[in-house]
Structure formats: structure tokens, C-alpha cells
C-alpha positions in Angstrom: -19.4 4.9 6.6 -18.2 5.9 3.8 -15.1 3.2 2.8 -12.7 7.0 2.4 -13.2 7.6 6.5 -12.8 3.6 7.0 -9.7 3.6 5.9 -8.7 6.4 7.9 -9.5 5.6 11.6 -7.8 2.3 10.5 -4.6 4.1 9.7 -5.2 5.9 12.6 -5.7 3.5 15.4 -4.8 0.2 13.6 -1.4 -1.9 13.0 -0.5 -2.4 9.6 -0.4 -6.5 9.7 3.2 -6.8 7.9 5.8 -4.6 7.1 8.2 -4.6 3.8 10.3 -2.3 3.0 13.1 -2.0 -0.9 14.9 -0.2 -2.6 13.0 1.1 -6.2 13.6 4.4 -8.4 9.8 4.5 -9.0 7.3 7.2 -8.0 4.1 7.6 -7.0 2.7 7.7 -10.5 4.0 4.2 -11.5 3.0 2.2 -8.1 0.4 2.5 -9.9 1.1 1.5 -13.7 2.9 -1.3 -12.7 -0.3 -2.4 -10.2 -2.5 -2.5 -13.3 0.2 -3.9 -15.2 0.5 -6.3 -13.0 -3.7 -7.2 -12.8 -3.9 -8.0 -16.1 -0.9 -10.9 -16.4 0.6 -11.1 -12.7 3.7 -10.5 -14.4 6.4 -7.3 -13.0 10.2 -7.4 -12.9 10.2 -4.5 -10.0 11.2 -5.5 -6.2 7.6 -3.9 -5.6 6.0 -7.8 -7.3 6.3 -8.8 -3.3 3.7 -6.4 -2.2 1.6 -6.9 -5.0 1.3 -10.7 -5.1 0.3 -10.5 -0.5 -2.8 -7.8 -1.5 -4.1 -9.3 -4.9 -4.2 -12.9 -3.9 -5.1 -11.7 -0.5 -8.1 -10.0 -1.3 -9.5 -12.0 -4.4 -10.4 -14.1 -1.6 -14.1 -12.3 -0.1 -15.8 -9.2 -0.5 -16.0 -9.0 3.7 -12.5 -8.5 3.7 -9.4 -5.9 1.6 -6.4 -4.6 2.0 -4.0 -1.5 1.6 -0.4 -0.9 1.1 0.9 2.5 2.8 3.5 3.5 0.3 6.1 5.9 1.9 9.3 6.7 -0.5 12.1 8.7 1.5 11.6 12.4 1.0 8.3 12.0 -0.4 5.5 14.8 1.6 3.2 12.2 0.8 2.2 8.3 0.1 0.7 6.8 -1.5 -1.9 4.0 -0.9 -3.6 1.7 -3.1 -6.8 -0.1 -1.4 -7.9 -3.3 -3.6 -10.7 -6.0 -3.0 -11.7 -8.3 -5.4 -10.7 -6.7 -8.1 -12.0 -3.6 -7.5 -8.4 -0.8 -7.2 -9.0 2.5 -5.0 -5.8 4.6 -5.1 -5.0 7.0 -1.9 -3.1 10.5 -2.0 -2.3 9.8 2.3 -0.9 12.7 4.6 -0.2 11.2 7.7 3.3 12.6 9.7 3.9 11.3 12.3 4.6 7.6 10.3 6.1 9.8 8.0 8.4 11.6 9.7 9.4 7.3 11.9 9.4 5.8 8.3 11.8 9.0 7.3 13.6 8.2 9.9 15.1 4.7 9.2 18.7 4.6 7.9 19.5 1.6 5.6 19.7 1.3 1.9 16.2 1.3 1.2 13.9 4.4 -0.1 10.2 2.2 0.3 8.4 1.4 3.3 5.1 -0.2 2.8 2.5 -0.7 5.6 -0.1 -3.6 5.3 -3.1 -2.7 6.8 -6.4 -6.0 6.5 -9.6 -3.9 6.1 -12.9 -5.9 7.3 -15.8 -5.3 5.6 -18.5 -6.9 7.5 
């Protein structure tokens, strides 16, 4: 099974292992740039840093487990996926109307929700 089909199955059928939210004025392209910078020097001044720390630390442990952060910004049509395992990152454009509708209905001041999924590769 391809990694993309596996990720699609995980998102549709599994609950996230962690949910985080924050308020940050960044877009999905900036998340990718911040992630690449964080991988190089483990530094970030943005609130998004907490979402990076966990998947990097855990994703570096073994080739058998990967992590997927799904970032949902209020008002955006799609979501952004950041997959990580042992130094390999993949980026996804995710369209799930049902999940997006639930996350966008939150009335807090936070404009980002992050769903973290554990992916068993073996």
C-alpha cells in the first residue's frame, strides 16, 4: 500500500493521538518553511514549535512508526499534512469536509488546530 493511501485510511478511520490549537498568523507554505528550518537547527520562535518538537522527537526513534500532523486553519478550504519518519518529510494537501467543518466550528480565539496521528508502518 502506498504511503498516501495509508495516510488517507488513517485519517478516515483512526482518532488522532493528540489535538493542539494555537493562534498564529501564518499560512500553510510558511508552516513548511518553519518545519524545514526547525529540522536544521531545532529552533523556532513561533507557537507552532510545540507541534514540531513532538513529531521530530518521536519520528526519529524508529523506522516502524511515523507521525502525521494535520494543520487546519479556520477559513481555509483544505488542510495541510506534515508527515515525518526518520528524517523523511512529506507534505500533503488534505480535503476532508467533515473534519474541517468540526474544527472550524470552534469558537475559541485559536485559528489553528493540529491533529497528530501515529502511523504504524510495519
